[in-house]
C-alpha positions as CSV (number, residue, x, y, z in Angstrom):
1,M,-4.0,2.9,-0.7
2,A,-6.4,5.5,-2.1
3,P,-5.0,8.0,-4.6
4,E,-5.4,10.9,-2.1
5,E,-3.5,8.9,0.6
6,T,-0.7,8.1,-1.9
7,A,-0.5,11.8,-2.8
8,A,-0.3,12.8,0.9
9,A,2.4,10.1,1.5
10,R,4.4,11.5,-1.4
11,A,4.0,15.0,-0.1
12,G,5.0,14.0,3.4
13,T,1.6,15.1,4.8
14,L,0.0,11.7,5.4
15,Q,-1.3,11.5,9.0
16,P,-1.0,8.3,10.9
17,N,-4.0,6.0,11.2
18,D,-4.7,5.2,14.9
19,V,-5.3,1.4,15.1
20,T,-4.6,0.9,18.8
21,V,-8.1,-0.4,19.3
22,M,-7.6,-3.2,16.7
23,S,-6.2,-6.5,17.6
24,P,-3.5,-7.8,15.3
25,S,-3.9,-11.3,16.7
26,W,-5.9,-12.3,13.6
27,A,-2.5,-12.5,11.8
28,W,-1.3,-14.9,14.4
29,A,2.5,-14.1,14.5
30,A,2.1,-10.4,13.7
31,G,3.8,-9.5,17.0
32,G,1.0,-7.4,18.3
33,V,3.0,-4.2,18.0
34,V,1.4,-0.9,17.3
35,S,4.1,1.7,17.0
36,T,5.5,4.7,15.1
37,A,8.5,5.0,12.9
38,D,10.2,7.1,15.6
39,D,9.5,4.3,18.2
40,L,11.0,1.8,15.9
41,M,14.1,3.9,15.3
42,T,14.5,4.3,19.1
43,W,14.3,0.5,19.5
44,I,16.7,-0.3,16.7
45,E,19.3,2.2,18.0
46,A,19.0,0.7,21.5
47,F,19.2,-2.8,20.1
48,V,22.2,-2.5,17.9
49,G,23.8,-0.1,20.3
50,G,23.9,-2.7,23.0
51,D,21.4,-1.1,25.4
52,L,18.9,-4.0,25.4
53,L,21.0,-7.2,25.8
54,D,23.8,-8.0,28.2
55,D,27.3,-8.2,26.6
56,A,27.2,-12.0,26.1
57,D,23.8,-12.0,24.4
58,Q,24.7,-9.0,22.3
59,Q,27.8,-10.8,21.0
60,L,25.8,-14.0,20.4
61,W,23.4,-12.0,18.3
62,W,26.1,-10.3,16.3
63,D,27.9,-13.6,15.8
64,S,24.7,-15.2,14.4
65,I,24.5,-12.7,11.5
66,R,25.9,-14.2,8.3
67,I,26.1,-12.0,5.3
68,Q,26.7,-13.7,2.1
69,H,28.1,-11.7,-0.7
70,T,27.5,-13.1,-4.2
71,L,28.6,-11.5,-7.3
72,P,26.7,-12.0,-10.5
73,A,28.4,-14.3,-13.1
74,R,30.1,-12.5,-15.9
C-alpha cells in the first residue's frame, strides 16, 4: 500500500477501490466475492444468527466447531 493510502486508512478516510470489473478467478478458489465490510457483517450476523440455514444444518455447523484451549507451559 502506498504511504498516502496507509495514512488515509489510519485516518479513516480511505475510499474503497471498485474492482467489480476484475475477475478474481485467477486466484482459483478466491470465491469470486466482491463486497464491502458492511455486506460481510450483514452476512455474518445472518449466518451465526440462524437466518441462512435450517435448524438441523445450523446445529450441525455449530457442532462442527472445536475450539482447543491450550495454556503455555510454565
